[in-house]
MARSETOR-805261 format. One record per residue (C-alpha): residue in one letter; x, z, y. Coordinates in steps of 0.001 Angstrom, whole numbers, plus 500000, padded with zeros to 6 digits. Layout:
// residues N
aXZY;...
// end
This chain:
// residues 728
m816016703612832192;a817630706308830020;e814691706485827634;r815146702797826813;l818871702934825996;v819917701907822487;p822585704158820901;r825547702034819808;p827991704442818107;r830101701543816806;l830869700343820322;h831157703785821877;r833736704947819323;l835743701764819860;i835920702144823662;a836543705897823515;g839400705385821044;l841018702685823209;v840788704831826328;d842290707792824501;s845317705806823298;h845970703419826221;r846686703719829956;l844466700783830915;v841360699337829260;w839721696096830405;v836032695519829697;t835327691905830604;a832102690057829838;t829330688102831502;a826562689774833503;g824009691479831322;a826410692105828435;g825965695871828666;k829429696707830029;t828415699556832296;t826059701188829817;a828620700986827014;v831375702586829119;v829094705370830389;q828147706324826838;a831701705980825512;v833257708163828208;a830662710846827454;e832382711258824082;l835751712013825719;d836737715473826855;r837753714250830309;p836193714361833784;l834926710993835046;a835484709325838439;w833432706158838932;l833676703584841723;t831345700575841863;l832896697806843941;d831315695164846128;g832542692353848351;t833260694639851317;d835867696555849320;s838414693726849486;a839986695370852573;p842773697418850951;g842560700375853328;r838841700735852753;l839359700427849004;l841878703281849138;v839465705500851053;y836767704889848437;l839206705463845580;e840157708810847071;a836495709740847515;a835761708914843869;i838807710763842525;s838566713816844781;g835317714923843130;e837340715858840047;a840826716152841607;p840295717918844972;q844056718040845631;v843973714379846712;r841392714950849456;g842731713796852842;l845847712169851393;v844901708548852043;n843991708891855715;g847109710914856424;v849449708532854637;l847947705389856136;a847870706878859640;a851620707362859325;g852081703654858637;v852821703836854914;g851805700605853164;h848668700233851057;a850483699757847766;e852760702751848380;t849730704856849282;a848031703844846036;g851101705053844170;l851002708401845998;l847296708728845254;a847818708082841549;d850748710490841401;a848716713215843118;t846286713314840155;a849036714347837752;d847627717825837078;t844091716595836305;p843060714808833070;l840775712094834381;v839069708809833521;l838781706435836489;v836289703572836103;l836272700640838538;d833086698638838016;g832570695176839515;l836205694076839736;e835030690460839997;h834227691169843661;l837981691445844330;a838924688163842647;g841146686314845093;a841704689406847263;g845471689537846766;d846177692680848794;a843448694686847091;l844572693574843630;s848197694368844463;l847062697841845460;l845256698326842145;g848304697056840279;t850384699763841944;l847733702372841163;v847960701476837468;r851766701339837579;y852130704857838959;a849213706437837115;p850435709514835215;a849681709914831523;s846760712169832409;l844960709352834300;k843138706755832189;i841810703653833967;i838948701390832860;l838305698101834674;l834933696349834346;s834581692721835382;r832347689688834851;v835354687358835078;d839044687459834263;v840980688871837211;l844760688623837552;l846219692102837983;d849942692862837776;p850633696467836738;g854384695844836673;s856915695845833890;g856531699597833415;v853136699107831786;g853687697270828508;v851118695255826594;d850979698091824061;q849614700363826803;m846718698041827667;a843623697162825641;a840641694868826124;v836997694809825140;g835159691497825466;e832011689563824620;t832525689886820861;e832732693660820833;l829869694078823337;a827504691732821474;f824461693189819718;t824540693395815952;p821220692531814264;a820527696239813731;e821169697057817381;a819055694073818462;a816190695248816264;e816179698680817887;a816387697162821379;l813494694797820692;t811400697621819284;n812056699745822373;a811001696755824500;g807700696488822628;m808665693268820820;a809175694428817272;d807646691191815969;v810653689135817111;d813234688367814426;p816441690188815518;v818684688050813300;r817356684868814888;a817701686374818379;v821344687313817750;e822148683906816291;a820544682108819220;t822282684175821913;g825547685186820317;g824420688794820615;w824376688731824422;v822416691874825274;t820239690375827995;g820041687094826094;v818448688814823114;l815595689822825367;f815497686316826865;e815136684777823411;a812302687178822754;w810240686179825777;r811299682538825572;s810195682112821993;r806883683869822430;e805520683113825884;h808044681779828357;v807908678232829649;a811066676825831243;g810856676855835025;t808345679718835174;g808748681522838480;g810279678460840083;e813814679530839193;a816611677292837898;d818630680297836694;p817057681510833402;l817786685146834271;h816124684748837653;g813257682993835920;y812818685975833626;l812922688432836534;s810367686328838398;s807877685707835597;q808224688863833533;i808908691524836169;l807876690581839718;a804881688507838610;r803407691563836915;l803536693679840075;e801057693934842894;e801866691798845968;e802669694883848056;e805026696164845367;r806854692831845172;e807284692675848930;f808486696280848998;l811215695545846440;i812346692379848247;t812425694028851680;t814293697123850504;a816850695084848527;l819110695486851578;l819419699184850671;d821852700275847977;e819757703427847573;v816050703280848369;t814257706354849702;a810940706619851486;a812657707508854760;r815140704627854602;a812430702149853632;a810365703298856623;v813221702259858966;l812807698712857592;g809130698796858492;e807674699751855114;t804740702142855518;g803434704356852735;s806806704131850994;g806386707387849085;e803215706251847397;r804651702802846764;m807705704263845016;a805547706576842938;g803612703555841714;l806788701635840882;r808118704580838889;a805553703894836200;k806376700174835903;h809642700533833920;l811662698291836217;p815432697632835874;v816206700432838307;s817629703934837990;w815792706902839505;s817076710211840813;a816150713333838856;a813327714117841288;a812229710448841406;t812665710438845198;s815226707622845282;m815974704528843236;r818829702065842762;c818208698563841462;h820371697192838673;p823059694997840328;r821709691776838817;f818146692686839767;r819230693497843328;e821122690185843577;y817936688365842632;l815857690328845163;l818359689571847929;a818197685883847052;r814421686079847414;l814807687861850765;e816946685050852168;r814090682586851518;r811951684310854128;d811691683205857755;q815158683616859286;e813916685528862317;q812225687994860011;v815418688393857983;r817436688814861179;a815100691576862370;l815394693352859015;r819185693147859062;r819294694512862608;a817091697425861528;y819377697960858532;g822420697907860824;d820777700523863051;l820083702651859972;l823697702435858839;y824854703342862355;s822556706377862488;e823886707514859106;g827486707239860296;h828305704147858225;f829800702422861251;e831935699881859445;e829048698584857346;s826872698441860453;v829485696326862273;e829355693746859497;q825547693680859536;f825451693174863304;l828168690503863212;a826281688618860507;i823270688201862806;g825160687796866092;a824053691138867564;w827255691457869599;d826161694384871761;r825310696568868784;a828387695413866873;l830523696471869844;d828959699952869828;a829668700379866122;a833150698853866272;e834163701135869127;a833288704123866931;v835275703076863861;i837928700466864652;g840580703113865210;k840139704349861652;v840246700782860340;i843608700287862054;e844944703661860909;r844326702687857299;l846240699439858025;d843332697029857516;f844693694895860356;p842951691619859351;v839553693345859572;a840355694784863007;e841753691486864277;r838613689638863144;w836387692115864933;l838436691910868126;r838425688112868146;t834656688087867782;l833769690985870071;r836296690583872890;p833882688377874887;a831180691047874504;d833360693614876292;n832986693404880070;p835869691724881927;g838449694444882455;g836524696701880059;t838351699442878222;r836136699818875153;l838327697712872884;a841638698272874688;p842766701317872652;a842217699361869444;e844143696352870761;l846991698648871801;m846986700325868385;l847317696938866706;a850190696022869020;i852169699170868255;a851341699021864541;n852862695533864426;e855782696571866661;d854611693971869182;y855620695752872385;a855287692631874520;r851660692305873503;g851083695966874332;c852505695455877829;l850360692362878345;i847230694352877472;a848261697194879788;d848998694749882609;k845560693152882257;l843989696584882505;d846085697328885570;a845047694058887203;a841408695015886599;g842044698443888112;v841222700390884935;r844635701233883450;g844578704703884971;q841024705241883749;l842079704428880190;a845097706749880489;q842821709587881611;t840308709145878788;s842424708011875850;p845629709903874931;t846273707280872262;g845883704399874715;a848044706121877339;s850860706931874923;i850955703395873515;m851011701804876984;a853895704084877971;w855747703354874731;c855422699594875233;y856535699769878869;w859610701738877793;h860590699017875357;l860448696375878077;g862523698439880516;r859613699157882854;v860234702835883536;e858129703026886704;d855060701666884926;m855732704111882120;r855917706977884598;d852675705900886306;v850802705901883005;i852165709315881995;e851276710839885354;s847723709475885074;a847153711080881672;p846255714727880910;r848645716750878760;s848315716088875043;p850597715868871979;e850685712085872430;i851789712319876062;e854417714955875241;a855869712542872687;v856284709748875255;r857647712216877838;y860339712954875280;l860922709217874908;m861244708903878678;s864135711366878602;l866290708509877289;a865864706564880540;v868229706876883509;g867236709387886167;t864444711041884189;r866298713993882725;t866621717427884283;g868494719491881740;s867553719348878076;p864224717596877460;t861288719474875960;v861142718685872265;p857547718122871042;a856386719386867684;l855751716995864831;t852069716552863973;a852323714634860668;g850813711680862536;p851914708212863683;l853836709466866750;d856201711417864512;a858023708088864138;l858635708015867882;i859813711628868007;k862223711048865119;r863637708018866895;v864290710032870064;h865850712862868035;y868322710358866646;a869092708804870045;h869794712274871467;g872134713019868568;r869808715713867231;f870657714848863659;r869415718134862249;e865919717542863622;a865959713864862681;d866963714745859125;r864696717748858713;a862977717813855346;e859223717316855564;t856605718710853234;s854030715938853554;p854605712612851730;w853471710544854711;t855856712246857165;t858663711674854681;a857747707995854399;v857477707389858138;s860849709109858690;a862754706881856262;p864527704738858926;w865780707771860831;k866765709628857706;a868820706623856619;a870403706397860083;t871220710115860086;l872746709962856617;r874954707104857772;a875941708866860976;t876995711978859065;g879036710056856507;h876629710057853542;l876904706329853016;a875763706121849388;e872540708008850111;a871948705959853266;l872465702689851361;e870007703745848654;l867349704565851246;y867994701338853142;q867751699163850037;a864439700830849135;a862905699561852403;g861386696273851353;p859476693669853408;g856621695143855399;s858122698620855422;r857659700960858349;s859721700176861504;e861172697068859899;a862848695851863108;w864669699141863611;m865582699538859957;h867032696041859552;g868164695486863129;i870050698742863655;v870339700931860560;g871310698099858190;p874040696522860340;e875665699874861164;l875644700780857499;m877319697493856528;i879945698053859233;d880740701515857896;l880987700060854391;r883437697462855785;k881226694601854646;a881791692199857516;e879847689234856155;d876888691384855111;a876943693002858539;r876776689626860294;n873894688493858096;v871920691673858657;i872572691546862411;a871183687998862494;r868139688972860463;g867584692045862593;r867862689990865791;e864950687812864671;l862839690849863803;m863672692481867121;k862994689322869099;a859483689244867653;t858808692705869095;g859623691645872669;s861707694814873100;l864630694709875537;v865858698029874180;f866108696601870676;e867968693579872074;w870495695812873850;q871027697897870710;n871586694781868649;w874308693666871100;l875961697078870868;i876131696799867123;e877579693304867303;a880284694618869649;k880926697474867266;l881424694977864445;e884034693093866494;l885920696296867265;r885760698269864040;v885887695478861470;n887362692401863174;n889745694200865598;n888701691738868299;p888371693616871625;a888061690393873627;a884968689292871690;a883495692781871949;s884097692945875698;a882381689581876198;i879320690805874293;l879214694084876229;e879612692369879598;r876743690027878758;m874671693012877757;e875490694870880972;a874550691837883045;a871190691761881242;g870386695317882367;g871773697184879385;r872884700092881567;s869279700868882502;y868849703584879893;t871140706561879433;f871523706388875672;i872279702657875840;a874785703253878669;e876552705838876495;g877126703283873776;l878110700634876318;d880739702926877883;t881994704054874517;w882714700591873188;l884005699252876526;g886441702156876591;l887588701503873061;a887998697813873846;l890255698782876792;l892362701047874580;m892734698371871937;s893639695786874590;e896173697886876549;p898174700100874187;g901343701734875557;p904223703885874318;s903259707033876220;p900394708518878279;p901993707954881681;d902916704325880874;n899372703611879726;w897648705758882308;e895660702897883823;g894021701862880539;a893441705426879443;g892144706262882910;k889599703468882732;h888468704852879412;r888241708377880805;i885982707088883578;s883709705161881224;v883390708032878756;s882790710493881601;k879679708535882553;s878174709182879141;v879295712821879024;e877491713512882307;f874200713100880487;a875118715077877378;s872362717603876734;d874304720184874730;a877733721038873366;t877319718875870307;r876535715873872471;r879543716574874685;v881756716547871619;r880205713312870432;c880450711594873794;g883834713017874699;m885447712192871383;c883716708877870840;a886876706850871288;v889002709074869083;i887544707465865999;g888503703992867056;v891857705157868387;s892701707003865193;r892199703740863310;l894775702024865549;r897466704580864569;p901093704265865755;a900974700466865522;h899344700553868929;g901473703410870201;i898604705911870100;t898854709191868205;v896801712369868114;p899020714234870656;r898220711530873232;l894454711803872833;p893881714614875393;w894950712232878134;m892027709992877227;l889309712664877300;p887022713310880287;r887075716777881820;p883569717842880664;t884918717887877135;f887556720464878019;s884865723089878624;l884693723351874862;g888241724752874766;r891342722600874971;h893065724641872275;r890457723356869773;f891205719726870466;g893460719216867465;q890805720670865180;i888065718482866672;a890254715396866484;g890780716155862824;w887066716341862246;l886473713023863949;t889255711358862026;a887800712702858779;f884256711611859636;p884530708184861269;h880848707417860685;c879464709674863403;l879216706756865837;
// end
């Protein structure tokens, strides 16, 4: 079609100038107004690389949209390659990932064009993602949005109206001079261009319509109600041979038509057919070697409408063949949608099994849930083909109860062990979910059924927090910059390995997934301002929301002495934790509530009641929970039974020594022994002489394992703990 283009320097200079001086340029006009052609020619005048993404209805899934954005950008900015999959696999949200993607282009002057934005109208998540992309785009990244309709996009307050520009119908309309050249190129120089422009308002395609309408077109020709479709029917398809028309209609399913791809749809002699079409000057674009063609979007829409008028069984057979083609080419997601559209459940299951994990990793949960709802009956009863995906969704949503239910169904069908042997991801998620519901034996069975892998090593490390599973210090697995890094960070924190939990990461996704544990570590080491800033930055839908708002937030409010805020956050966190089905989260929430009663309200009776209820509910099942339980029970005893001297208060102090000793028994290193052995000193130091307790009396309250550190250093250690009361 290049030889038929009309140069429009007026329009090209306008668009190029707007792009050069603005961050965002909208080009909005009806179909056939020449938007795409105008932008292509305008960008050619800029000294910037071009990244172009043409959108369609399937791009409304935000994760998929991000993958395609990265693919388009990486051709000119290779530093972004692989960023999206890594970030999304770590659980970072779509909008945040879009911001990281935009920021990663900072060193590359680039024009990014998104064509067909009307396909995302009403797709709130996708539009929110694009709004974030615009918001965080560096000055070197210029964005052009092409749409047939107005689309609401919020780039945020950081992008002012002076940084956005728009081109519409008026600017895109033909002038009489441009219309004259276009009509001449179309072989209709006898048509009055002034009259054509007046009749159509300068609409590019309309100028040509007025030409054929005034000379030879009769309304309704081609049997089409839509005048554009009528033109395509009477002036394009009607002038082709029958075989050529049928070839175009059949191959309209293909975005790119080649002889080989057309043959899969049953078209024989495709090479010769395409060679004949090349000479017909159709609204299609050809490759340089003329071996492939792409129909203009409006022309393809018309051809697809014609295809749907055929016998439905014939259309179904074509779509199945197209789905098989997509599958063979590795386009599994597109093939799933084709198979679902025609009810080919068996083939859809094959394709979904190959790609659903990636769909979940990029956080397109609604797509995965829709597939699972539809295809679950197609999986054999007790089948394991979809189980890993269902487990991934459960863990991604922090729905541990659902994960256990899935694992139990597999166990009842006798295939849980089989899944553990063949799927490290499935095995690790089943073990993780069992741990959260206090089912250590089931967790152990799954781990023992699975071969060694990074995923299994991560849940072995998690298992070290359970009673009776530790023999010395646990093996610490390496971080992999993947989703299970979140689990490893959580266990680091529970073991008191603050240095590992707070270790700086080089990848943006590992940093993002570690935010809850970084905030917790900052709080535990007394950096309250930094912890508060990180906590407040975690908005709705952030990673590990239940843990962040159910544990980190309340402890932070307690340390800041904000009693009312602490109560509110505890209540909010309890609801989030309840939704996960996790007993461990429930126990931790009770511990924090007891801590609030002791450290802020000075109410040992209320704290003891909470802790006793927790113990009765099985809270002593896990070592790290038992440590906290003993710590706060001991402090409650000290606060309830103060005395003037160690001998007079020996019974209360002795009870505390016993309770703290239980936690010290499981301490994995010297640092942990200090933490466990001195845990009550913080609370005691707050009581001061009013309760008859002073630093010289503290050695009487310490369990013997602590003394291995050197009794002569006790005063120094007590000073540290008094100075840093946030280490609990």
